[in-house]
C-alpha positions as CSV (number, residue, x, y, z in Angstrom):
1,M,105.4,101.3,112.4
2,I,108.0,103.3,110.4
3,L,109.7,101.6,107.4
4,N,113.1,102.6,106.3
5,C,112.8,102.5,102.5
6,V,114.9,103.0,99.4
7,I,114.0,103.8,95.8
8,I,115.7,102.4,92.7
9,D,114.6,103.8,89.4
10,D,116.7,105.0,86.4
11,N,113.9,107.2,85.1
12,P,114.1,110.6,86.7
13,N,110.4,111.6,86.2
14,H,109.1,108.4,87.6
15,R,111.6,108.5,90.4
16,L,110.5,112.1,91.3
17,A,106.9,111.0,91.2
18,S,107.5,108.1,93.6
19,L,109.7,110.3,95.9
20,K,106.8,112.8,96.3
21,I,104.4,110.0,97.3
22,I,107.0,108.4,99.6
23,N,107.8,111.7,101.4
24,A,104.2,112.3,102.0
25,H,103.5,108.9,103.5
26,P,103.7,109.0,107.4
27,S,104.9,105.5,107.7
28,L,107.9,105.7,105.3
29,N,111.5,107.1,106.0
30,L,113.4,107.5,102.8
31,V,117.1,106.5,103.5
32,G,118.4,106.1,100.0
33,E,117.7,107.0,96.4
34,F,119.5,105.2,93.5
35,K,119.4,105.2,89.8
36,T,120.5,101.5,89.4
37,P,120.8,98.3,91.4
38,I,124.5,98.5,91.1
39,E,124.5,101.8,93.1
40,A,122.1,100.4,95.6
41,K,123.9,97.0,96.3
42,H,126.5,98.2,98.9
43,F,124.1,100.5,100.7
44,L,121.5,97.6,101.1
45,L,124.2,95.2,102.3
46,T,125.4,97.6,104.9
47,N,122.4,99.4,106.2
48,S,119.1,98.5,107.9
49,V,116.3,98.7,105.1
50,N,112.7,97.5,105.6
51,L,111.3,98.2,102.2
52,I,112.7,98.4,98.6
53,I,110.8,100.2,96.0
54,M,112.1,99.7,92.5
55,D,111.8,99.1,88.8
56,V,113.3,95.7,87.7
57,L,114.6,96.3,84.3
58,F,118.1,97.9,84.0
59,S,121.2,97.6,81.9
60,G,123.8,95.5,83.7
61,L,122.4,94.2,87.1
62,D,118.7,94.1,87.1
63,G,116.2,94.2,90.1
64,F,115.8,90.4,90.5
65,E,119.6,89.8,90.4
66,L,119.9,92.4,93.1
67,L,117.4,90.5,95.3
68,D,119.4,87.2,94.6
69,I,122.6,88.9,95.7
70,Y,121.0,90.2,98.9
71,K,119.6,86.9,100.0
72,S,122.9,85.1,99.3
73,N,125.0,87.8,101.2
74,T,123.0,88.3,104.3
75,N,121.6,86.2,107.2
76,T,118.6,88.6,107.7
77,T,115.2,88.6,106.2
78,T,115.1,90.3,102.8
79,P,113.2,93.5,103.0
80,S,109.7,93.9,101.7
81,V,109.7,94.8,98.0
82,I,107.3,96.8,95.8
83,I,107.9,96.6,92.1
84,I,107.0,99.7,90.0
85,S,107.4,98.9,86.3
86,D,105.8,99.9,83.0
87,D,106.5,96.3,81.7
88,K,103.5,94.2,83.0
89,S,105.2,91.0,81.7
90,Q,107.5,91.2,84.7
91,A,104.6,90.7,87.1
92,F,104.7,86.9,87.2
93,K,108.4,86.8,87.9
94,A,108.0,89.4,90.6
95,F,105.5,87.4,92.4
96,E,107.8,84.4,92.3
97,Y,110.2,86.6,94.4
98,N,107.3,87.1,96.9
99,V,107.2,90.8,96.4
100,V,104.6,92.7,98.4
101,D,103.0,94.2,95.3
102,F,103.5,95.0,91.6
103,L,102.4,98.5,90.4
104,S,102.2,99.6,86.9
105,K,103.6,103.1,86.0
106,P,102.4,105.7,86.3
107,I,101.4,105.1,89.9
108,T,98.7,106.7,91.8
109,S,99.0,107.5,95.5
110,N,96.0,105.4,96.4
111,R,97.4,102.3,94.7
112,F,100.8,102.9,96.3
113,N,99.3,103.4,99.9
114,E,97.6,100.0,99.4
115,A,101.0,98.4,98.7
116,V,102.6,100.2,101.6
117,S,100.0,98.9,103.9
118,R,100.9,95.3,102.9
119,A,104.5,95.9,103.5
120,I,103.7,97.2,107.0
121,D,101.6,94.2,107.8
122,R,104.4,92.0,106.6
123,S,106.9,93.8,108.7
124,V,104.7,93.3,111.8
125,M,104.5,89.6,111.1
126,I,108.3,89.4,110.7
127,K,108.9,91.2,114.0
128,N,106.4,88.8,115.7
129,L,108.2,85.9,114.2
130,K,111.6,86.9,115.5
131,D,110.1,87.0,119.1
132,F,108.3,83.8,118.5
133,N,110.6,81.3,120.3
134,S,110.8,83.1,123.7
135,E,107.2,84.4,123.8
136,H,104.7,82.6,126.1
137,I,101.2,83.1,127.6
138,F,99.7,82.0,130.9
139,V,96.4,79.9,130.7
140,K,94.2,78.5,133.5
141,S,93.5,74.9,133.1
142,N,92.3,72.5,135.9
143,L,92.4,75.3,138.4
144,K,96.0,75.9,137.8
145,K,97.9,78.6,135.9
146,R,100.2,77.2,133.4
147,K,103.0,78.8,131.3
148,I,102.7,77.9,127.6
149,Y,105.5,78.7,125.1
150,I,103.8,80.1,121.8
151,N,106.1,78.1,119.6
152,E,104.8,74.7,121.2
153,I,101.2,75.5,120.3
154,K,100.1,73.4,117.3
155,W,96.4,74.4,117.2
156,I,93.4,75.6,119.2
157,E,90.0,74.1,118.8
158,A,86.4,75.1,120.0
159,L,85.0,73.0,122.6
160,G,81.6,74.6,123.6
161,D,82.2,77.1,126.3
162,Y,85.9,76.2,126.3
163,V,88.7,75.9,123.9
164,K,91.1,73.1,123.7
165,L,94.8,73.9,123.4
166,I,97.1,71.3,121.7
167,T,100.7,71.7,122.3
168,K,103.7,69.7,121.5
169,D,103.4,67.3,124.3
170,K,99.9,67.7,125.9
171,S,96.6,69.4,125.5
172,F,94.7,71.8,127.9
173,V,91.1,72.7,128.3
174,I,90.6,76.4,129.0
175,L,87.4,78.4,129.8
176,S,87.5,81.0,127.0
177,T,85.9,81.8,123.7
178,M,87.8,81.4,120.4
179,K,87.8,85.1,119.7
180,A,89.2,85.9,123.2
181,F,91.9,83.3,122.9
182,E,92.8,84.5,119.3
183,N,93.4,88.0,120.6
184,E,95.9,86.6,123.0
185,L,98.1,85.1,120.2
186,P,100.7,87.1,118.1
187,K,99.1,88.3,114.9
188,G,100.7,86.9,111.7
189,L,101.9,83.7,113.4
190,F,98.3,82.1,114.0
191,L,95.4,82.0,111.7
192,R,91.7,81.1,112.2
193,I,91.2,78.6,109.4
194,H,87.7,77.6,110.4
195,K,85.1,78.8,112.9
196,S,86.3,76.0,115.2
197,Y,90.1,76.0,114.5
198,I,93.1,78.3,114.9
199,I,96.4,76.9,113.8
200,N,100.1,77.8,114.4
201,L,101.2,78.6,110.8
202,K,104.8,77.3,111.7
203,K,103.4,73.9,112.2
204,V,101.6,73.5,108.9
205,D,103.0,70.4,106.9
206,R,100.6,70.8,103.9
207,Y,97.2,71.9,102.8
208,D,94.6,71.5,100.1
209,S,91.2,73.2,99.3
210,K,89.5,71.6,102.2
211,H,92.2,70.6,104.9
212,V,95.3,71.8,106.7
213,E,97.5,69.0,107.9
214,I,99.7,69.3,111.1
215,E,101.7,66.2,112.0
216,K,99.3,63.9,110.0
217,I,96.2,65.3,111.6
218,K,93.8,66.9,109.1
219,L,91.9,70.1,110.2
220,P,89.0,71.5,108.3
221,L,89.8,74.6,106.1
222,S,87.0,77.1,105.3
223,R,86.8,77.9,101.6
224,T,87.0,81.6,102.4
225,R,90.2,81.2,104.3
226,K,92.4,79.5,101.6
227,T,93.6,82.6,100.1
228,E,94.5,84.2,103.5
229,L,96.2,80.9,104.5
230,S,98.3,80.9,101.4
231,Q,99.4,84.5,101.8
232,A,100.2,84.1,105.5
233,L,102.4,80.9,104.7
234,D,104.2,82.7,102.0
235,I,105.3,85.3,104.6
236,I,106.3,82.6,107.2
237,I,108.4,80.8,104.7
238,S,110.2,83.9,103.3
């Protein structure tokens, strides 16, 4: 996947260093270079951008205010954002804005590439989410092939040599392994939270350290999956 990206940084040396890394990255297509958020604002509101790479502290309009304007003026999903700053005190606020990553200046190519990989993963999830309502799969249950819309699936649970598919209105028992069935589902929209459970992230009502709740049903959450669940839900919500 190729991401259209812009860079916003008022320091010419830091901007040049970032540009060199961006231009060398095979998954990035630089479509705009700006010194301030004010310069970038009109471009972002009128062009298709997947990734914003920027500092946050500017005189006048700052980076966070730019993100607020973007969200209030468009009906589209806000692009992924990578913050590059020499002020580490801005990191906490940055993650409140659900940025992909916060990098301290000066950046290294390895650290930058890690952040871009996260941005690509997020873009894939967003693309899958847009197709979510119309996407479907066919399953064989009780000797019949049935069409199941992805957005109606609540969760899947292991049942010996079978899996049990729980949907909006009914359930189906299917001859399959959990791994094989997991591979049939769109990545980023479903998550295996336990060896015996795969959930639809859009159906989650709440969760804690031990359980995920869907329509008042509590499903077990493996301790090692809690962080992954939290990150995946952040993307779904954004």
